[in-house]
N, C-alpha and C positions, 0 to 999 in steps of 0.2 A: 340687364345686369347692372349692378350697383357701382362697379369700378372696373377699370381695365388698365393694362400697362401702357403708359404713354412714353414712347422713346423720343425724348426731347431732341437729341442729335439728329435722328432720322427725319423727324418732323421739320426741323429748321432747315435741313439740307433740301428737303423736297419742296419747301414752300418759300425759299429765300427770294423768289422773284415776285411774290404776292405782296400787295400792300396790306396794312393792318386790317382794313375792312374785309378784304377778300379772305385773309387768313382766318378771321373770326367766323365768316360764313362757312368756310371749310370745316372748322371745329364743330360748329353747330350741326352740320350734316353728319359728321362722324359720331357725335354724341347721340343723335337721333337713331342712327344705325345700331349703335351699341345698346341703346336703351330698349329698342324694340326687338333686338336680336334677330333681325331679318333684313333683307335688302330693302332699299328705298323704292317706294311706289313710283310709277311713271306718270305722276301728276305734278307738273311743274308749278301750277298755281298753288296747290296745297303745300308743296315743299317750301315754296317761297314764303308763304304765310307762316309756316311753322318756324322757320329760321329768321323771319323778319328781314327778308331781302327782296330784291326785285327778281323777276323771272330771268332777266338777262344775266344777272350775277350768278344765280343758281345754275343756269345752263352752262355757264363758263366753267364753274367749279366741277360740275358733273363731267363735262367733256375732258377736263384735265386729269381727274383723279379717280373716276369711277368707270366701270365697264357697263355699257348699255346692253341689256339682254332683251328678250322678247317682251317680257312683262315687268321688268324692274331694272334698277341700277345696283350693281354689285361692287364690292370693294375687296380685293383678294386678301389684303393684310387683315382686315376685320374677320373675314370668313375663316382664315387660318387660326386666328386667336380664339374665336368662338369654338372651333373644332377642338383645339387643344384644351380649352377649359372644360368642355363636355367630357372629353376623354379622361382628364384628371379627376373630375368629380365622380365619374362612373367607377373608376378604379378604386377611389377612396371609399365609395359606398360599398363596393363588393368586399373590400378588406374589412370594413366595419361589420358587415353582416357575418362574415366568417369568424371574426374575433369574438363578437358578442354571442353568436349562436353556438360557438364551441364551449361556452361556459354552461355546464349542465345545470347550474343552480340559478341561472338567469331566467327570469320570466319572459315568455314570448313578447308580451306587450312592451317590457322594458327594452328588450333587444331591438325591436322594431323602432321604438322611440329614439334610442341612441343612434341607430344607423341612419334614421331619417335626419338626425342632426348634422350629418356630414353632407349637407346639401351645398351646391355651388352658389355663388353670389349672382343669381340670375332670376329673371321672372319665370323661367321654365326650370324649376329646381330639379325635376326628374325628367331628363331628356327622353323623348320618345325613342323606343328601340325599333328601328325600321327593319323590316324583313325583306331582304333583297333576293331576287331570283338567282339561280346558279349561273345563268348566262350573263347577267349583269356583273356578278362577282368576278367572272372570268375577264370581262371587259375592264373592270376597275383594276384588277391586278396587273393588267397589261398597260394601262394608261399611266404615263409618267407624272402628270400634273394632277395630284389628288386633292382637289378642292371642291366644295359644294356637292358632296356625295348625294344627299337626299334630293337636291334640285335636279341633279343629273339623272337620278333614277326615275324621277317624275317624267322627264322627257323620254327616257328609255321606254317606260310603260306606255306613254301616250303614242309613241311611234311603233309600239309592238315589235321590238327588236330582238326578242329572245331567239327567234328563228333565224336571225341574220348574224348571230354572234360570230360564227366562224369567218364569214366574209369580212366583218369589221375587224377582227383580230388580224386577219391577213393584211388588211389595209394599214393597220397600225404598225405592223412589222416593216412595211415598206416605207411609210412616212417617217419612221424613226431614223431612216437613212437620208432624209431630205436635208438640204442645206439649212433651211429655216429651223427645223427641230434640233439639228446638231449644234446650232448656235444658241440654243436655249429659248427660242421663241415658240413656246408650246401653248396652244389655246387652252382655256378651261375646258374640262370634259363636257360641261353643259353647252358650251359654244360649239364644240366639235359635233355634238349630237344634234343640237338645235338647227345648225346650218347644214346638216347632213353631209358633212365633209367626207364621210366614209365612202361617198359616191364619186368623189373627185379623183382625177388622175394624180399620180405622185411623180414629182420631179426629184430624183435622188442625186446625191453627190457623186460625180464621176469617180470610178475606181480603176486602178491599174494593178494587176497582179494581186488582187485581194486587198490592196491598201487604199484607204480613202485619201483623196488629194486634199 
């Protein structure tokens, strides 16, 4: 993508303990993530070369601000911003098609050309429409932290979880009552699936007479 919203106050608050060089490296990694519109690869040597830093410097910034997944490093704020951008652009394109195609005098080529002009500022101007299984949709509707949907579905398919959806939903209903989740510490759905947390036992918050302590 060609630009993004940079919240200066949030950035300064989150990085006030870094020196200028470390802050610059963090910015370079953010820009790389935004530019390619996907998580950072798990190749420290290559990342260090791209942002002109040492391996140790890159590893420190990744540890502080990124989440290590099985095959990449993710950043929740960027994932949320990309998802919002794709949703806005898709809605704008749908409105454009409806508006121009409703004009009976408009030529089809002209309508398509105008609608295609409503593209987002991104290297992927027409986001891929993913087709999700009904079982995964049920899981996604139940999961409270809705980020990295496509990545999560890739893990879902890899583990062939369609037939396990009822068991997973039951586990989610239990873990929602746990102390960790009630305090807002909810893993990314991709992490929940990748680590097979749906197989773990759940420690819930004690309750008395139907009330949570």
